[in-house]
N, C-alpha and C positions, 0 to 999 in steps of 0.2 A: 610236099606235105608228107608224101609215102615215105622219104628219107628220115623224117623227125619220127614217124612212128615206129620204124625199126631201130631207132636210136634209143628209145624209150620203151624198154622191156620185150625187145625184138619183136616176134610176131605173135606173141602170148597176148590175147585179149584179155583174160583174167587178169594177169599183172598190171597192164594198162589200166582197167577198172580200178583195181585196188589203189593204184597210184592217182588217179583223178578223183577220187573218193577223198583221198587222204589230202590232196591240195584243195579240193573245194571245202572241206572241212576246216584246215587252217585258214584259209583266205576269209570264211565266214567269221570265225573266231575273232580274227584281227579285226574286221569292220565292225563286229558288236563290240570290241574293247575301245576302239576309236570313237564310237556314237556314246557310249557309257562316259567317256572321258569328257567329252563336250558337254553332254547332259549335266555332269557333275559340275564342270567348269560354270555353265550359266548359272546354277543356282547357288553356289557357293561363294561367286566372285562378289567384289566389292562393286558396287557401281558408281561410286564417287571417287575412286582410287586414280590419283594422278594430281596435276597441277591444274588450278583453275585461277583465272585472272578476272578481277573486277572489271566491269564495263570502262569504267574511268581510268583503270589500270592502275588504282591507288591502293588495292589489296589483292595479294595473292595466298591462296591457300594449295598447300600442297598435303594432300591425303594418301597417307602409307597404309601399309598394312600393318596389322597388330594393334590398332587402336591409337596410333600416333599421328599428329598433324604437324604442320609447321606453318605460321604465318607470317607474312612478309609485307611491309608496307614501302613499295619501291618511290613513291613522290613524296610520303610524310617523313621518311628518313632516308632521302636520297645519296645523301654524301655517306651514310653508314649502310652496310649489309647486314642489316639485323633481321634475324630469324627466330621467332619464339615458337618454342614447343607448346603442344595443347595436347591434351586426350581426347578421344572421341569414342562414342558408342553410336552405332547405327542398327535400326530397326528396318529391315528391309520390307517385312509384312507391312508396316505402318507408314513406310516411308518416311521416318524421323532421324534425325541426325541430332546428337547432343555433345557439343563441345564444351569443354573443362579446363579451367586454367591450370597451369602446373607451376607452381611457386619458384620450384628450382629452375627450371627452365626460364622463367623471367629473369630470375637472381643471374642466372650463366648470361642471358642475351645484355643486360646492364653491365656485366664485368666486362663482355666483348666490346661494348661500345667505349672502353676506355674513359669513362667519366662523362661522356657526352650526352648520356640518358641515365635517367635514375631507375631503378626498378619500379618505383612508384609512376612515373610517366609512362612506361610500357604497360603496366597492369592497368592504367586508366585507358590506355589505347586499346587493349585487349579485352577489356571488361564488356565492350559491346557485342563481342562474339561469343562471350560465357553464356548459352543459352539452349534452348531446345528448339530445333527448327524442322519444319515441314521442307523435304526436298523434292524437286521435280527434276529430272532428266530428259531434256529433249534434243537428241543427237550430242553437238557439242555445247550445249546450252545447259547450265545448271540453274535453278532458281531455288533460294533459301528463303523460307519466310518465318519469320520468328512466331514461335506458338504462342507467346503471351501478350506481344503488343502488335504483331502483324507488319511488322517493318520487313522489306524484302530487300535481298541481294542478289544481282546478278551476275552471272560469271560465263566465261567462254573457257573451255579447255585449251591449254596450251599445247 
């Protein structure tokens, strides 16, 4: 330990004290910045972001950032890899999620199916999800409850 003290500022106690104060100040600032980063991340992150699969595996919702979501029905359209875009708004304070159809995304999905599906068939399938939901996240489980009719959808995070 004596050799280390001589290496930093020699035997000058005043210089070592200044160096120690600088090191402590810098490390304190770094710790505070890391704490602020995580606190901001907790309060601004989207708790629903990610891919959620319905219990029966017949519906997948991928909630992205920026208000866009993708809906996919692996069982209903198993031979087709159809994903339909929707827009959403989330209110974290009231724990509500509002999903809205995107006519352009429906038409794009119909075009991608090479005539196997019509825009009306996709719109009919997605119509049940165009609603406002109360959401509840419990670990890797998500429950969406339709605010108007009370229907519930149960999902697990993939």
